mmCIF file of the N, C-alpha and C atoms, coordinates in Angstrom:
data_MODEL
# 
_entry.id   MODEL 
# 
loop_
_atom_site.group_PDB 
_atom_site.id 
_atom_site.type_symbol 
_atom_site.label_atom_id 
_atom_site.label_alt_id 
_atom_site.label_comp_id 
_atom_site.label_asym_id 
_atom_site.label_entity_id 
_atom_site.label_seq_id 
_atom_site.pdbx_PDB_ins_code 
_atom_site.Cartn_x 
_atom_site.Cartn_y 
_atom_site.Cartn_z 
_atom_site.occupancy 
_atom_site.B_iso_or_equiv 
_atom_site.pdbx_formal_charge 
_atom_site.auth_seq_id 
_atom_site.auth_comp_id 
_atom_site.auth_asym_id 
_atom_site.auth_atom_id 
_atom_site.pdbx_PDB_model_num 
ATOM 1   N N  . MET A 1 1  ? 254.160 161.844 -44.997 1.00 0.00 ? 1  MET A N  1 
ATOM 2   C CA . MET A 1 1  ? 253.564 162.660 -46.161 1.00 0.00 ? 1  MET A CA 1 
ATOM 3   C C  . MET A 1 1  ? 252.106 162.193 -46.581 1.00 0.00 ? 1  MET A C  1 
ATOM 4   N N  . GLY A 1 2  ? 252.003 161.005 -46.053 1.00 0.00 ? 2  GLY A N  1 
ATOM 5   C CA . GLY A 1 2  ? 250.580 160.620 -46.757 1.00 0.00 ? 2  GLY A CA 1 
ATOM 6   C C  . GLY A 1 2  ? 249.488 161.654 -45.759 1.00 0.00 ? 2  GLY A C  1 
ATOM 7   N N  . VAL A 1 3  ? 249.342 162.054 -44.827 1.00 0.00 ? 3  VAL A N  1 
ATOM 8   C CA . VAL A 1 3  ? 248.581 163.162 -44.353 1.00 0.00 ? 3  VAL A CA 1 
ATOM 9   C C  . VAL A 1 3  ? 248.248 164.213 -44.981 1.00 0.00 ? 3  VAL A C  1 
ATOM 10  N N  . ILE A 1 4  ? 249.601 164.760 -45.555 1.00 0.00 ? 4  ILE A N  1 
ATOM 11  C CA . ILE A 1 4  ? 249.935 166.127 -45.856 1.00 0.00 ? 4  ILE A CA 1 
ATOM 12  C C  . ILE A 1 4  ? 249.399 165.683 -47.478 1.00 0.00 ? 4  ILE A C  1 
ATOM 13  N N  . THR A 1 5  ? 249.214 164.977 -48.378 1.00 0.00 ? 5  THR A N  1 
ATOM 14  C CA . THR A 1 5  ? 249.333 164.544 -49.833 1.00 0.00 ? 5  THR A CA 1 
ATOM 15  C C  . THR A 1 5  ? 247.668 164.490 -49.380 1.00 0.00 ? 5  THR A C  1 
ATOM 16  N N  . GLY A 1 6  ? 246.907 163.556 -48.487 1.00 0.00 ? 6  GLY A N  1 
ATOM 17  C CA . GLY A 1 6  ? 245.732 163.947 -48.362 1.00 0.00 ? 6  GLY A CA 1 
ATOM 18  C C  . GLY A 1 6  ? 245.058 164.636 -47.901 1.00 0.00 ? 6  GLY A C  1 
ATOM 19  N N  . VAL A 1 7  ? 245.432 165.717 -46.906 1.00 0.00 ? 7  VAL A N  1 
ATOM 20  C CA . VAL A 1 7  ? 245.152 166.939 -46.653 1.00 0.00 ? 7  VAL A CA 1 
ATOM 21  C C  . VAL A 1 7  ? 244.930 168.189 -48.172 1.00 0.00 ? 7  VAL A C  1 
ATOM 22  N N  . GLY A 1 8  ? 245.786 168.443 -48.505 1.00 0.00 ? 8  GLY A N  1 
ATOM 23  C CA . GLY A 1 8  ? 245.971 168.757 -49.717 1.00 0.00 ? 8  GLY A CA 1 
ATOM 24  C C  . GLY A 1 8  ? 245.524 168.664 -50.779 1.00 0.00 ? 8  GLY A C  1 
ATOM 25  N N  . GLY A 1 9  ? 244.820 167.258 -50.890 1.00 0.00 ? 9  GLY A N  1 
ATOM 26  C CA . GLY A 1 9  ? 244.366 166.759 -52.239 1.00 0.00 ? 9  GLY A CA 1 
ATOM 27  C C  . GLY A 1 9  ? 242.467 167.451 -51.715 1.00 0.00 ? 9  GLY A C  1 
ATOM 28  N N  . GLY A 1 10 ? 242.347 167.224 -50.283 1.00 0.00 ? 10 GLY A N  1 
ATOM 29  C CA . GLY A 1 10 ? 241.450 167.626 -50.027 1.00 0.00 ? 10 GLY A CA 1 
ATOM 30  C C  . GLY A 1 10 ? 240.600 168.928 -50.327 1.00 0.00 ? 10 GLY A C  1 
ATOM 31  N N  . ILE A 1 11 ? 241.942 169.847 -50.006 1.00 0.00 ? 11 ILE A N  1 
ATOM 32  C CA . ILE A 1 11 ? 241.606 171.003 -50.059 1.00 0.00 ? 11 ILE A CA 1 
ATOM 33  C C  . ILE A 1 11 ? 241.644 171.924 -51.224 1.00 0.00 ? 11 ILE A C  1 
ATOM 34  N N  . ILE A 1 12 ? 242.127 171.028 -52.238 1.00 0.00 ? 12 ILE A N  1 
ATOM 35  C CA . ILE A 1 12 ? 242.415 171.348 -53.655 1.00 0.00 ? 12 ILE A CA 1 
ATOM 36  C C  . ILE A 1 12 ? 240.562 171.092 -54.018 1.00 0.00 ? 12 ILE A C  1 
ATOM 37  N N  . ARG A 1 13 ? 240.334 169.678 -53.707 1.00 0.00 ? 13 ARG A N  1 
ATOM 38  C CA . ARG A 1 13 ? 239.038 169.561 -54.107 1.00 0.00 ? 13 ARG A CA 1 
ATOM 39  C C  . ARG A 1 13 ? 237.764 170.234 -53.867 1.00 0.00 ? 13 ARG A C  1 
ATOM 40  N N  . ASP A 1 14 ? 238.055 170.999 -52.307 1.00 0.00 ? 14 ASP A N  1 
ATOM 41  C CA . ASP A 1 14 ? 237.151 171.779 -52.124 1.00 0.00 ? 14 ASP A CA 1 
ATOM 42  C C  . ASP A 1 14 ? 237.034 173.263 -52.564 1.00 0.00 ? 14 ASP A C  1 
ATOM 43  N N  . VAL A 1 15 ? 238.143 173.488 -52.506 1.00 0.00 ? 15 VAL A N  1 
ATOM 44  C CA . VAL A 1 15 ? 238.532 174.779 -53.323 1.00 0.00 ? 15 VAL A CA 1 
ATOM 45  C C  . VAL A 1 15 ? 237.950 175.032 -54.815 1.00 0.00 ? 15 VAL A C  1 
ATOM 46  N N  . LEU A 1 16 ? 237.872 173.568 -55.558 1.00 0.00 ? 16 LEU A N  1 
ATOM 47  C CA . LEU A 1 16 ? 237.523 173.351 -57.206 1.00 0.00 ? 16 LEU A CA 1 
ATOM 48  C C  . LEU A 1 16 ? 236.028 173.944 -56.892 1.00 0.00 ? 16 LEU A C  1 
ATOM 49  N N  . ALA A 1 17 ? 235.644 173.148 -56.378 1.00 0.00 ? 17 ALA A N  1 
ATOM 50  C CA . ALA A 1 17 ? 234.172 172.693 -55.885 1.00 0.00 ? 17 ALA A CA 1 
ATOM 51  C C  . ALA A 1 17 ? 233.357 174.461 -54.960 1.00 0.00 ? 17 ALA A C  1 
ATOM 52  N N  . GLN A 1 18 ? 234.199 174.918 -55.000 1.00 0.00 ? 18 GLN A N  1 
ATOM 53  C CA . GLN A 1 18 ? 233.972 176.076 -54.473 1.00 0.00 ? 18 GLN A CA 1 
ATOM 54  C C  . GLN A 1 18 ? 233.071 175.764 -53.172 1.00 0.00 ? 18 GLN A C  1 
ATOM 55  N N  . ASP A 1 19 ? 233.850 174.867 -51.883 1.00 0.00 ? 19 ASP A N  1 
ATOM 56  C CA . ASP A 1 19 ? 233.463 174.909 -50.861 1.00 0.00 ? 19 ASP A CA 1 
ATOM 57  C C  . ASP A 1 19 ? 234.244 175.227 -49.582 1.00 0.00 ? 19 ASP A C  1 
ATOM 58  N N  . ILE A 1 20 ? 234.209 175.409 -48.519 1.00 0.00 ? 20 ILE A N  1 
ATOM 59  C CA . ILE A 1 20 ? 234.685 175.916 -47.596 1.00 0.00 ? 20 ILE A CA 1 
ATOM 60  C C  . ILE A 1 20 ? 235.757 174.118 -47.065 1.00 0.00 ? 20 ILE A C  1 
ATOM 61  N N  . PRO A 1 21 ? 237.489 174.304 -47.359 1.00 0.00 ? 21 PRO A N  1 
ATOM 62  C CA . PRO A 1 21 ? 238.048 173.286 -46.937 1.00 0.00 ? 21 PRO A CA 1 
ATOM 63  C C  . PRO A 1 21 ? 237.727 172.581 -45.566 1.00 0.00 ? 21 PRO A C  1 
ATOM 64  N N  . MET A 1 22 ? 237.428 171.143 -45.419 1.00 0.00 ? 22 MET A N  1 
ATOM 65  C CA . MET A 1 22 ? 236.805 169.914 -44.868 1.00 0.00 ? 22 MET A CA 1 
ATOM 66  C C  . MET A 1 22 ? 238.047 170.579 -43.211 1.00 0.00 ? 22 MET A C  1 
ATOM 67  N N  . VAL A 1 23 ? 239.323 170.705 -43.762 1.00 0.00 ? 23 VAL A N  1 
ATOM 68  C CA . VAL A 1 23 ? 240.247 170.634 -42.882 1.00 0.00 ? 23 VAL A CA 1 
ATOM 69  C C  . VAL A 1 23 ? 240.304 171.963 -42.230 1.00 0.00 ? 23 VAL A C  1 
ATOM 70  N N  . PHE A 1 24 ? 239.583 173.226 -42.810 1.00 0.00 ? 24 PHE A N  1 
ATOM 71  C CA . PHE A 1 24 ? 239.037 174.490 -41.860 1.00 0.00 ? 24 PHE A CA 1 
ATOM 72  C C  . PHE A 1 24 ? 237.864 174.265 -41.094 1.00 0.00 ? 24 PHE A C  1 
ATOM 73  N N  . LYS A 1 25 ? 237.011 173.188 -41.028 1.00 0.00 ? 25 LYS A N  1 
ATOM 74  C CA . LYS A 1 25 ? 236.378 173.222 -40.733 1.00 0.00 ? 25 LYS A CA 1 
ATOM 75  C C  . LYS A 1 25 ? 236.223 171.900 -39.530 1.00 0.00 ? 25 LYS A C  1 
ATOM 76  N N  . THR A 1 26 ? 235.797 171.661 -38.658 1.00 0.00 ? 26 THR A N  1 
ATOM 77  C CA . THR A 1 26 ? 235.923 170.718 -37.151 1.00 0.00 ? 26 THR A CA 1 
ATOM 78  C C  . THR A 1 26 ? 236.298 169.299 -37.560 1.00 0.00 ? 26 THR A C  1 
ATOM 79  N N  . ASP A 1 27 ? 235.962 168.944 -38.457 1.00 0.00 ? 27 ASP A N  1 
ATOM 80  C CA . ASP A 1 27 ? 235.879 167.620 -38.989 1.00 0.00 ? 27 ASP A CA 1 
ATOM 81  C C  . ASP A 1 27 ? 237.023 166.757 -38.487 1.00 0.00 ? 27 ASP A C  1 
ATOM 82  N N  . ILE A 1 28 ? 237.184 165.278 -37.741 1.00 0.00 ? 28 ILE A N  1 
ATOM 83  C CA . ILE A 1 28 ? 238.333 164.787 -37.636 1.00 0.00 ? 28 ILE A CA 1 
ATOM 84  C C  . ILE A 1 28 ? 238.749 163.696 -38.657 1.00 0.00 ? 28 ILE A C  1 
ATOM 85  N N  . TYR A 1 29 ? 239.698 164.186 -39.227 1.00 0.00 ? 29 TYR A N  1 
ATOM 86  C CA . TYR A 1 29 ? 240.153 163.343 -40.313 1.00 0.00 ? 29 TYR A CA 1 
ATOM 87  C C  . TYR A 1 29 ? 241.627 163.203 -40.563 1.00 0.00 ? 29 TYR A C  1 
ATOM 88  N N  . ALA A 1 30 ? 242.249 164.354 -40.602 1.00 0.00 ? 30 ALA A N  1 
ATOM 89  C CA . ALA A 1 30 ? 243.746 165.164 -40.306 1.00 0.00 ? 30 ALA A CA 1 
ATOM 90  C C  . ALA A 1 30 ? 244.790 164.240 -39.404 1.00 0.00 ? 30 ALA A C  1 
ATOM 91  N N  . THR A 1 31 ? 244.117 164.717 -37.997 1.00 0.00 ? 31 THR A N  1 
ATOM 92  C CA . THR A 1 31 ? 244.268 164.182 -36.480 1.00 0.00 ? 31 THR A CA 1 
ATOM 93  C C  . THR A 1 31 ? 244.133 162.766 -36.826 1.00 0.00 ? 31 THR A C  1 
ATOM 94  N N  . ALA A 1 32 ? 243.121 161.864 -36.967 1.00 0.00 ? 32 ALA A N  1 
ATOM 95  C CA . ALA A 1 32 ? 243.291 160.615 -37.210 1.00 0.00 ? 32 ALA A CA 1 
ATOM 96  C C  . ALA A 1 32 ? 243.858 160.261 -37.958 1.00 0.00 ? 32 ALA A C  1 
ATOM 97  N N  . CYS A 1 33 ? 244.591 160.648 -39.173 1.00 0.00 ? 33 CYS A N  1 
ATOM 98  C CA . CYS A 1 33 ? 245.631 160.324 -39.589 1.00 0.00 ? 33 CYS A CA 1 
ATOM 99  C C  . CYS A 1 33 ? 247.334 160.404 -39.035 1.00 0.00 ? 33 CYS A C  1 
ATOM 100 N N  . VAL A 1 34 ? 247.325 161.467 -38.120 1.00 0.00 ? 34 VAL A N  1 
ATOM 101 C CA . VAL A 1 34 ? 248.473 162.032 -37.894 1.00 0.00 ? 34 VAL A CA 1 
ATOM 102 C C  . VAL A 1 34 ? 248.406 160.396 -36.734 1.00 0.00 ? 34 VAL A C  1 
ATOM 103 N N  . ILE A 1 35 ? 247.342 160.292 -35.983 1.00 0.00 ? 35 ILE A N  1 
ATOM 104 C CA . ILE A 1 35 ? 247.376 159.214 -34.613 1.00 0.00 ? 35 ILE A CA 1 
ATOM 105 C C  . ILE A 1 35 ? 247.658 158.171 -35.442 1.00 0.00 ? 35 ILE A C  1 
ATOM 106 N N  . GLY A 1 36 ? 246.880 157.976 -36.381 1.00 0.00 ? 36 GLY A N  1 
ATOM 107 C CA . GLY A 1 36 ? 247.482 156.240 -37.088 1.00 0.00 ? 36 GLY A CA 1 
ATOM 108 C C  . GLY A 1 36 ? 248.763 155.891 -37.617 1.00 0.00 ? 36 GLY A C  1 
ATOM 109 N N  . GLY A 1 37 ? 249.348 156.935 -38.021 1.00 0.00 ? 37 GLY A N  1 
ATOM 110 C CA . GLY A 1 37 ? 250.476 157.109 -38.579 1.00 0.00 ? 37 GLY A CA 1 
ATOM 111 C C  . GLY A 1 37 ? 251.511 157.377 -37.376 1.00 0.00 ? 37 GLY A C  1 
ATOM 112 N N  . THR A 1 38 ? 251.479 158.026 -36.333 1.00 0.00 ? 38 THR A N  1 
ATOM 113 C CA . THR A 1 38 ? 251.934 157.455 -35.051 1.00 0.00 ? 38 THR A CA 1 
ATOM 114 C C  . THR A 1 38 ? 252.249 156.067 -34.207 1.00 0.00 ? 38 THR A C  1 
ATOM 115 N N  . ILE A 1 39 ? 250.553 155.329 -34.337 1.00 0.00 ? 39 ILE A N  1 
ATOM 116 C CA . ILE A 1 39 ? 250.596 154.029 -33.947 1.00 0.00 ? 39 ILE A CA 1 
ATOM 117 C C  . ILE A 1 39 ? 251.638 153.346 -34.668 1.00 0.00 ? 39 ILE A C  1 
ATOM 118 N N  . HIS A 1 40 ? 251.280 153.721 -36.108 1.00 0.00 ? 40 HIS A N  1 
ATOM 119 C CA . HIS A 1 40 ? 252.600 152.430 -37.104 1.00 0.00 ? 40 HIS A CA 1 
ATOM 120 C C  . HIS A 1 40 ? 253.550 152.961 -36.712 1.00 0.00 ? 40 HIS A C  1 
ATOM 121 N N  . VAL A 1 41 ? 254.299 154.174 -36.412 1.00 0.00 ? 41 VAL A N  1 
ATOM 122 C CA . VAL A 1 41 ? 255.670 153.853 -35.971 1.00 0.00 ? 41 VAL A CA 1 
ATOM 123 C C  . VAL A 1 41 ? 256.013 153.675 -34.926 1.00 0.00 ? 41 VAL A C  1 
ATOM 124 N N  . ILE A 1 42 ? 255.365 153.463 -34.253 1.00 0.00 ? 42 ILE A N  1 
ATOM 125 C CA . ILE A 1 42 ? 255.667 152.920 -32.563 1.00 0.00 ? 42 ILE A CA 1 
ATOM 126 C C  . ILE A 1 42 ? 255.399 151.585 -32.714 1.00 0.00 ? 42 ILE A C  1 
ATOM 127 N N  . THR A 1 43 ? 254.556 150.535 -33.435 1.00 0.00 ? 43 THR A N  1 
ATOM 128 C CA . THR A 1 43 ? 254.577 150.006 -33.355 1.00 0.00 ? 43 THR A CA 1 
ATOM 129 C C  . THR A 1 43 ? 255.785 149.003 -34.553 1.00 0.00 ? 43 THR A C  1 
ATOM 130 N N  . TYR A 1 44 ? 256.014 149.604 -35.575 1.00 0.00 ? 44 TYR A N  1 
ATOM 131 C CA . TYR A 1 44 ? 257.058 149.036 -35.927 1.00 0.00 ? 44 TYR A CA 1 
ATOM 132 C C  . TYR A 1 44 ? 258.699 149.094 -35.558 1.00 0.00 ? 44 TYR A C  1 
ATOM 133 N N  . ASN A 1 45 ? 258.893 150.684 -35.266 1.00 0.00 ? 45 ASN A N  1 
ATOM 134 C CA . ASN A 1 45 ? 260.276 151.128 -34.587 1.00 0.00 ? 45 ASN A CA 1 
ATOM 135 C C  . ASN A 1 45 ? 259.840 150.689 -32.911 1.00 0.00 ? 45 ASN A C  1 
ATOM 136 N N  . ALA A 1 46 ? 259.347 150.527 -32.472 1.00 0.00 ? 46 ALA A N  1 
ATOM 137 C CA . ALA A 1 46 ? 259.761 150.064 -30.702 1.00 0.00 ? 46 ALA A CA 1 
ATOM 138 C C  . ALA A 1 46 ? 258.785 149.257 -30.454 1.00 0.00 ? 46 ALA A C  1 
ATOM 139 N N  . LEU A 1 47 ? 258.192 148.467 -30.812 1.00 0.00 ? 47 LEU A N  1 
ATOM 140 C CA . LEU A 1 47 ? 258.014 147.483 -30.577 1.00 0.00 ? 47 LEU A CA 1 
ATOM 141 C C  . LEU A 1 47 ? 257.850 146.181 -31.540 1.00 0.00 ? 47 LEU A C  1 
ATOM 142 N N  . LYS A 1 48 ? 258.711 146.402 -32.479 1.00 0.00 ? 48 LYS A N  1 
ATOM 143 C CA . LYS A 1 48 ? 259.204 145.817 -33.694 1.00 0.00 ? 48 LYS A CA 1 
ATOM 144 C C  . LYS A 1 48 ? 258.183 144.445 -34.162 1.00 0.00 ? 48 LYS A C  1 
ATOM 145 N N  . LEU A 1 49 ? 256.986 144.780 -34.422 1.00 0.00 ? 49 LEU A N  1 
ATOM 146 C CA . LEU A 1 49 ? 255.840 144.163 -35.213 1.00 0.00 ? 49 LEU A CA 1 
ATOM 147 C C  . LEU A 1 49 ? 256.593 144.199 -36.892 1.00 0.00 ? 49 LEU A C  1 
ATOM 148 N N  . PRO A 1 50 ? 256.251 143.231 -37.449 1.00 0.00 ? 50 PRO A N  1 
ATOM 149 C CA . PRO A 1 50 ? 256.035 143.447 -38.834 1.00 0.00 ? 50 PRO A CA 1 
ATOM 150 C C  . PRO A 1 50 ? 255.626 144.462 -39.794 1.00 0.00 ? 50 PRO A C  1 
ATOM 151 N N  . LEU A 1 51 ? 255.951 144.882 -40.287 1.00 0.00 ? 51 LEU A N  1 
ATOM 152 C CA . LEU A 1 51 ? 255.902 145.900 -41.348 1.00 0.00 ? 51 LEU A CA 1 
ATOM 153 C C  . LEU A 1 51 ? 254.088 145.849 -41.485 1.00 0.00 ? 51 LEU A C  1 
ATOM 154 N N  . GLU A 1 52 ? 253.884 144.344 -41.895 1.00 0.00 ? 52 GLU A N  1 
ATOM 155 C CA . GLU A 1 52 ? 252.174 144.551 -42.159 1.00 0.00 ? 52 GLU A CA 1 
ATOM 156 C C  . GLU A 1 52 ? 251.522 144.608 -41.033 1.00 0.00 ? 52 GLU A C  1 
ATOM 157 N N  . TYR A 1 53 ? 251.905 143.827 -39.952 1.00 0.00 ? 53 TYR A N  1 
ATOM 158 C CA . TYR A 1 53 ? 251.210 144.346 -38.686 1.00 0.00 ? 53 TYR A CA 1 
ATOM 159 C C  . TYR A 1 53 ? 250.831 145.423 -38.453 1.00 0.00 ? 53 TYR A C  1 
ATOM 160 N N  . SER A 1 54 ? 252.035 146.394 -38.092 1.00 0.00 ? 54 SER A N  1 
ATOM 161 C CA . SER A 1 54 ? 252.166 147.723 -37.981 1.00 0.00 ? 54 SER A CA 1 
ATOM 162 C C  . SER A 1 54 ? 251.100 148.399 -38.904 1.00 0.00 ? 54 SER A C  1 
ATOM 163 N N  . THR A 1 55 ? 251.031 148.253 -40.278 1.00 0.00 ? 55 THR A N  1 
ATOM 164 C CA . THR A 1 55 ? 250.810 148.914 -41.259 1.00 0.00 ? 55 THR A CA 1 
ATOM 165 C C  . THR A 1 55 ? 249.210 148.777 -40.897 1.00 0.00 ? 55 THR A C  1 
ATOM 166 N N  . PHE A 1 56 ? 248.986 147.557 -40.612 1.00 0.00 ? 56 PHE A N  1 
ATOM 167 C CA . PHE A 1 56 ? 247.294 147.567 -40.045 1.00 0.00 ? 56 PHE A CA 1 
ATOM 168 C C  . PHE A 1 56 ? 246.742 148.297 -38.619 1.00 0.00 ? 56 PHE A C  1 
ATOM 169 N N  . ILE A 1 57 ? 247.736 147.865 -38.145 1.00 0.00 ? 57 ILE A N  1 
ATOM 170 C CA . ILE A 1 57 ? 247.197 148.643 -37.268 1.00 0.00 ? 57 ILE A CA 1 
ATOM 171 C C  . ILE A 1 57 ? 247.029 149.733 -36.933 1.00 0.00 ? 57 ILE A C  1 
ATOM 172 N N  . GLY A 1 58 ? 247.595 150.352 -37.671 1.00 0.00 ? 58 GLY A N  1 
ATOM 173 C CA . GLY A 1 58 ? 247.515 152.078 -37.755 1.00 0.00 ? 58 GLY A CA 1 
ATOM 174 C C  . GLY A 1 58 ? 246.478 152.669 -38.720 1.00 0.00 ? 58 GLY A C  1 
ATOM 175 N N  . ILE A 1 59 ? 246.247 151.632 -40.030 1.00 0.00 ? 59 ILE A N  1 
ATOM 176 C CA . ILE A 1 59 ? 245.035 151.930 -40.672 1.00 0.00 ? 59 ILE A CA 1 
ATOM 177 C C  . ILE A 1 59 ? 243.322 151.284 -39.893 1.00 0.00 ? 59 ILE A C  1 
ATOM 178 N N  . LEU A 1 60 ? 243.778 150.442 -38.796 1.00 0.00 ? 60 LEU A N  1 
ATOM 179 C CA . LEU A 1 60 ? 242.658 150.130 -37.980 1.00 0.00 ? 60 LEU A CA 1 
ATOM 180 C C  . LEU A 1 60 ? 242.598 151.542 -37.015 1.00 0.00 ? 60 LEU A C  1 
ATOM 181 N N  . VAL A 1 61 ? 243.269 151.946 -36.401 1.00 0.00 ? 61 VAL A N  1 
ATOM 182 C CA . VAL A 1 61 ? 243.361 152.760 -35.516 1.00 0.00 ? 61 VAL A CA 1 
ATOM 183 C C  . VAL A 1 61 ? 242.367 154.204 -36.472 1.00 0.00 ? 61 VAL A C  1 
ATOM 184 N N  . ILE A 1 62 ? 242.946 154.458 -37.391 1.00 0.00 ? 62 ILE A N  1 
ATOM 185 C CA . ILE A 1 62 ? 242.494 155.813 -38.066 1.00 0.00 ? 62 ILE A CA 1 
ATOM 186 C C  . ILE A 1 62 ? 241.097 155.213 -38.654 1.00 0.00 ? 62 ILE A C  1 
ATOM 187 N N  . LEU A 1 63 ? 240.670 153.941 -39.234 1.00 0.00 ? 63 LEU A N  1 
ATOM 188 C CA . LEU A 1 63 ? 239.268 153.617 -39.225 1.00 0.00 ? 63 LEU A CA 1 
ATOM 189 C C  . LEU A 1 63 ? 238.658 153.757 -38.215 1.00 0.00 ? 63 LEU A C  1 
ATOM 190 N N  . VAL A 1 64 ? 238.863 153.658 -37.164 1.00 0.00 ? 64 VAL A N  1 
ATOM 191 C CA . VAL A 1 64 ? 238.454 152.912 -35.792 1.00 0.00 ? 64 VAL A CA 1 
ATOM 192 C C  . VAL A 1 64 ? 237.957 154.827 -35.248 1.00 0.00 ? 64 VAL A C  1 
ATOM 193 N N  . ILE A 1 65 ? 238.777 155.304 -35.034 1.00 0.00 ? 65 ILE A N  1 
ATOM 194 C CA . ILE A 1 65 ? 238.766 157.213 -34.699 1.00 0.00 ? 65 ILE A CA 1 
ATOM 195 C C  . ILE A 1 65 ? 237.679 157.878 -35.695 1.00 0.00 ? 65 ILE A C  1 
ATOM 196 N N  . ARG A 1 66 ? 237.902 157.562 -36.816 1.00 0.00 ? 66 ARG A N  1 
ATOM 197 C CA . ARG A 1 66 ? 237.116 158.226 -38.431 1.00 0.00 ? 66 ARG A CA 1 
ATOM 198 C C  . ARG A 1 66 ? 235.737 157.880 -37.875 1.00 0.00 ? 66 ARG A C  1 
ATOM 199 N N  . LEU A 1 67 ? 235.302 156.596 -37.897 1.00 0.00 ? 67 LEU A N  1 
ATOM 200 C CA . LEU A 1 67 ? 233.830 156.040 -37.786 1.00 0.00 ? 67 LEU A CA 1 
ATOM 201 C C  . LEU A 1 67 ? 233.443 156.391 -36.386 1.00 0.00 ? 67 LEU A C  1 
ATOM 202 N N  . LEU A 1 68 ? 234.253 156.500 -35.188 1.00 0.00 ? 68 LEU A N  1 
ATOM 203 C CA . LEU A 1 68 ? 233.666 157.545 -33.893 1.00 0.00 ? 68 LEU A CA 1 
ATOM 204 C C  . LEU A 1 68 ? 233.598 158.586 -34.095 1.00 0.00 ? 68 LEU A C  1 
ATOM 205 N N  . ALA A 1 69 ? 234.266 159.305 -34.669 1.00 0.00 ? 69 ALA A N  1 
ATOM 206 C CA . ALA A 1 69 ? 233.830 160.767 -35.166 1.00 0.00 ? 69 ALA A CA 1 
ATOM 207 C C  . ALA A 1 69 ? 232.431 160.990 -35.868 1.00 0.00 ? 69 ALA A C  1 
ATOM 208 N N  . ILE A 1 70 ? 232.551 159.760 -36.672 1.00 0.00 ? 70 ILE A N  1 
ATOM 209 C CA . ILE A 1 70 ? 231.451 160.277 -37.612 1.00 0.00 ? 70 ILE A CA 1 
ATOM 210 C C  . ILE A 1 70 ? 230.093 159.740 -37.028 1.00 0.00 ? 70 ILE A C  1 
ATOM 211 N N  . TYR A 1 71 ? 230.340 158.650 -36.314 1.00 0.00 ? 71 TYR A N  1 
ATOM 212 C CA . TYR A 1 71 ? 229.002 158.124 -35.747 1.00 0.00 ? 71 TYR A CA 1 
ATOM 213 C C  . TYR A 1 71 ? 228.419 158.746 -34.445 1.00 0.00 ? 71 TYR A C  1 
ATOM 214 N N  . ARG A 1 72 ? 229.295 159.492 -33.943 1.00 0.00 ? 72 ARG A N  1 
ATOM 215 C CA . ARG A 1 72 ? 228.862 159.958 -32.494 1.00 0.00 ? 72 ARG A CA 1 
ATOM 216 C C  . ARG A 1 72 ? 229.153 161.679 -32.339 1.00 0.00 ? 72 ARG A C  1 
ATOM 217 N N  . ASN A 1 73 ? 229.176 162.273 -33.748 1.00 0.00 ? 73 ASN A N  1 
ATOM 218 C CA . ASN A 1 73 ? 229.492 163.761 -33.756 1.00 0.00 ? 73 ASN A CA 1 
ATOM 219 C C  . ASN A 1 73 ? 230.039 164.497 -33.101 1.00 0.00 ? 73 ASN A C  1 
ATOM 220 N N  . LEU A 1 74 ? 231.728 163.808 -33.264 1.00 0.00 ? 74 LEU A N  1 
ATOM 221 C CA . LEU A 1 74 ? 232.669 164.259 -32.894 1.00 0.00 ? 74 LEU A CA 1 
ATOM 222 C C  . LEU A 1 74 ? 233.394 165.536 -33.577 1.00 0.00 ? 74 LEU A C  1 
ATOM 223 N N  . THR A 1 75 ? 233.806 166.348 -32.902 1.00 0.00 ? 75 THR A N  1 
ATOM 224 C CA . THR A 1 75 ? 234.463 167.697 -33.424 1.00 0.00 ? 75 THR A CA 1 
ATOM 225 C C  . THR A 1 75 ? 235.657 168.090 -32.962 1.00 0.00 ? 75 THR A C  1 
ATOM 226 N N  . LEU A 1 76 ? 236.754 168.690 -33.818 1.00 0.00 ? 76 LEU A N  1 
ATOM 227 C CA . LEU A 1 76 ? 237.677 169.610 -33.019 1.00 0.00 ? 76 LEU A CA 1 
ATOM 228 C C  . LEU A 1 76 ? 236.940 170.234 -32.851 1.00 0.00 ? 76 LEU A C  1 
ATOM 229 N N  . PRO A 1 77 ? 237.491 171.333 -31.579 1.00 0.00 ? 77 PRO A N  1 
ATOM 230 C CA . PRO A 1 77 ? 237.903 172.322 -31.116 1.00 0.00 ? 77 PRO A CA 1 
ATOM 231 C C  . PRO A 1 77 ? 237.952 173.778 -31.991 1.00 0.00 ? 77 PRO A C  1 
ATOM 232 N N  . ILE A 1 78 ? 237.053 174.652 -32.015 1.00 0.00 ? 78 ILE A N  1 
ATOM 233 C CA . ILE A 1 78 ? 236.812 175.667 -32.913 1.00 0.00 ? 78 ILE A CA 1 
ATOM 234 C C  . ILE A 1 78 ? 238.107 176.336 -32.198 1.00 0.00 ? 78 ILE A C  1 
ATOM 235 N N  . VAL A 1 79 ? 239.727 176.996 -33.116 1.00 0.00 ? 79 VAL A N  1 
ATOM 236 C CA . VAL A 1 79 ? 240.769 178.212 -31.641 1.00 0.00 ? 79 VAL A CA 1 
ATOM 237 C C  . VAL A 1 79 ? 240.497 179.180 -32.485 1.00 0.00 ? 79 VAL A C  1 
ATOM 238 N N  . GLY A 1 80 ? 240.520 180.496 -31.488 1.00 0.00 ? 80 GLY A N  1 
ATOM 239 C CA . GLY A 1 80 ? 240.762 181.520 -32.279 1.00 0.00 ? 80 GLY A CA 1 
ATOM 240 C C  . GLY A 1 80 ? 239.136 182.330 -33.562 1.00 0.00 ? 80 GLY A C  1 
ATOM 241 N N  . LEU A 1 81 ? 238.568 181.643 -33.730 1.00 0.00 ? 81 LEU A N  1 
ATOM 242 C CA . LEU A 1 81 ? 237.206 182.026 -34.372 1.00 0.00 ? 81 LEU A CA 1 
ATOM 243 C C  . LEU A 1 81 ? 236.380 182.628 -34.066 1.00 0.00 ? 81 LEU A C  1 
ATOM 244 N N  . LYS A 1 82 ? 236.175 183.609 -34.153 1.00 0.00 ? 82 LYS A N  1 
ATOM 245 C CA . LYS A 1 82 ? 234.629 184.561 -33.948 1.00 0.00 ? 82 LYS A CA 1 
ATOM 246 C C  . LYS A 1 82 ? 233.536 184.727 -34.542 1.00 0.00 ? 82 LYS A C  1 
ATOM 247 N N  . ASN A 1 83 ? 232.539 184.262 -33.919 1.00 0.00 ? 83 ASN A N  1 
ATOM 248 C CA . ASN A 1 83 ? 231.079 184.809 -34.857 1.00 0.00 ? 83 ASN A CA 1 
ATOM 249 C C  . ASN A 1 83 ? 230.899 185.783 -34.909 1.00 0.00 ? 83 ASN A C  1 
ATOM 250 N N  . HIS A 1 84 ? 230.342 186.440 -36.398 1.00 0.00 ? 84 HIS A N  1 
ATOM 251 C CA . HIS A 1 84 ? 230.545 187.859 -35.881 1.00 0.00 ? 84 HIS A CA 1 
ATOM 252 C C  . HIS A 1 84 ? 228.538 188.279 -36.116 1.00 0.00 ? 84 HIS A C  1 
# 
């Protein structure tokens, strides 16, 4: 749910600012949220960590992925788009 509202809010922001939505570019942010959310669910349900710890671990994973992507200029591959 957080990924959907975060991405949806970002799209609305970019459309209102008359910019190409960031989710349609190659920036890594929705992917980081999906990975962090998955880590949260795994640590809470499978590893039986307390909710506070699993939430902190999920947030930390998202933060590390985003910071690495920004610092190292990592991007997602562009699939199916051709330059004309």
